[in-house]
C-alpha positions as CSV (number, residue, x, y, z in Angstrom):
1,M,21.7,-3.3,131.6
2,A,22.3,-0.1,129.5
3,R,22.6,3.2,131.2
4,A,20.6,6.2,130.2
5,A,22.5,8.6,128.1
6,S,23.6,11.7,129.9
7,R,22.6,15.1,128.5
8,A,25.3,17.3,127.5
9,E,25.2,20.6,129.3
10,P,26.0,23.7,127.1
11,A,29.6,24.7,127.6
12,E,30.3,27.9,129.5
13,D,32.8,28.9,126.8
14,A,30.4,28.5,123.9
15,P,30.7,31.3,121.3
16,P,27.9,33.8,121.3
17,V,25.1,33.3,118.8
18,D,24.7,36.0,116.1
19,P,21.2,37.3,116.6
20,H,21.0,38.5,112.9
21,A,22.2,35.3,111.4
22,V,18.7,33.9,110.8
23,E,17.5,37.1,109.2
24,R,20.5,37.2,106.9
25,A,20.0,33.6,105.9
26,Y,16.3,34.4,105.1
27,R,17.3,37.4,103.1
28,R,20.0,35.4,101.2
29,E,17.5,32.6,100.4
30,R,14.9,35.1,99.2
31,A,17.5,36.8,96.9
32,K,18.5,33.4,95.5
33,R,14.8,32.6,94.8
34,R,14.2,36.0,93.2
35,A,17.3,35.5,91.0
36,R,16.1,32.0,90.0
37,V,12.7,33.4,89.1
38,E,14.2,36.3,87.2
39,R,16.5,33.9,85.2
40,A,13.5,31.7,84.2
41,R,11.6,34.9,83.2
42,E,14.5,36.1,81.1
43,R,14.8,32.6,79.4
44,R,11.1,32.8,78.5
45,R,11.5,36.3,77.1
46,A,14.6,35.2,75.1
47,A,12.6,32.3,73.6
48,I,9.8,34.7,72.6
49,R,12.3,37.1,71.0
50,F,14.0,34.3,69.1
51,F,10.7,32.9,67.7
52,A,9.5,36.4,66.8
53,F,12.7,37.1,65.0
54,L,12.5,33.7,63.2
55,L,8.9,34.3,62.2
56,G,10.0,37.7,60.8
57,L,12.8,36.1,58.8
58,V,10.4,33.5,57.4
59,A,7.9,36.2,56.5
60,L,10.6,38.2,54.8
61,S,11.8,35.2,52.9
62,V,8.3,34.3,51.7
63,F,7.8,37.9,50.6
64,L,11.1,37.9,48.6
65,V,10.4,34.6,47.0
66,V,7.0,35.7,45.8
67,T,8.3,39.1,44.6
68,I,11.2,37.4,42.7
69,W,8.9,34.8,41.2
70,N,6.5,37.5,40.0
71,Q,9.4,39.4,38.4
72,I,10.7,36.2,36.7
73,Q,7.2,35.5,35.3
74,R,6.9,39.1,34.1
75,L,10.3,39.1,32.6
76,F,10.2,35.7,30.8
77,G,6.5,35.6,30.2
78,L,5.9,32.3,32.0
């Protein structure tokens, strides 16, 4: 028949537990979460800036094409 497992008693020479370790761990995890959220926010802002710049370039290109086309028509009488 199997014997019941004996419970290990805490050793007398166990190192002292740091009372602020849990608080530091919470603070570190909150900082990591805040950094992750900030990186996601910056990615979204960068995407918006990119597409706004791209839209500006397309608008400028269309403006130049129309202006050049009008000048060609006026110059050659098309």
